[in-house]
N, C-alpha and C positions, 0 to 999 in steps of 0.2 A: 504494499499500499504506500510505500515511500516514506513511512514514518521511522524516526530514529528508534532503534532498539536500545532503550536505556538500561537493560540488563547487561549489556556489553559495552557501556559507555567507556570510551577512551581505552578499549582493550585491543585495538588493532582490527583491521578489516581489509578486505580486498580493495586495492586502489582502483577506483572507477575511472579515473582520468587516463586516457591513452595518448601516447605520443603520436603526433602526425607523421613524424619521420621515425623509422626504426632506430632505436637507441640501445646501445650496449648497457647492460646493468640497470635497466629500468625496473623500479621496484614493483612487485605485484601485491605486496601486502604492506599496509601501514603498520608501523610499530605500535606496541602496547605502551601507553605512557601513564596509566593510572597506578597508584599504589607504589610499588617498588619501581624506581626509575632505572633506566638502562645505563646510567652512569652516576658518578658522584655528584653532589650538589655543585662542586666547583666545575666539573665537566659540563653539567647542564647549563650553568650560568655562562660559561665560555661559548657553548653552542648558541645560546639565545642572544648573546651580545656580538658575536663575530661570524656565526654561520659555520664555524669549524668544529667537527666532531672530535672525540677523544683520540681518534686514530690520526688526527692531523689533516684530515681531508674535509673538503666542503661537502655539505649534504647533496645527495643526488637529486636531480629533477624528478618529480615535479615539486619537491619540497622548497619552500621559500628560503632564501638566505636571510635569516633573522638578523636584526640590528637593534635590539632592545637596549634600553639603558640598564646598567647593573641592577638598579632598584627594581625595575619592572621584571627583569629576568628572575631575581630572587623571589619576587612575589608569585610569579608563575610556577617556579619550582616548589614553593611551599604549598600552593594550591594543588598541583599534581600529586604531591605526596599525601595530601589529605583525602584524596578520592580513593575509596576502597577498591581494590581489585575485584573483578567478578569472581564469584564462588563456583 
């Protein structure tokens, strides 16, 4: 029906956006970001302020290259950690 499935909120899902051009390494699944984060707080803040992941690489398309302020990034990390993972 096109409604959000709140029982899996922020738990990852198939990426619906497709590249117009064939791209190597195009993600097929969005990552889970609720509850236990995929990196440390410092790694997540770095990602949200620079667009660079803990591996030293930029996020793959179609993810945006974030450029938040450190304060906004810290607030987002705190929020994501407060969202319980799906059971």
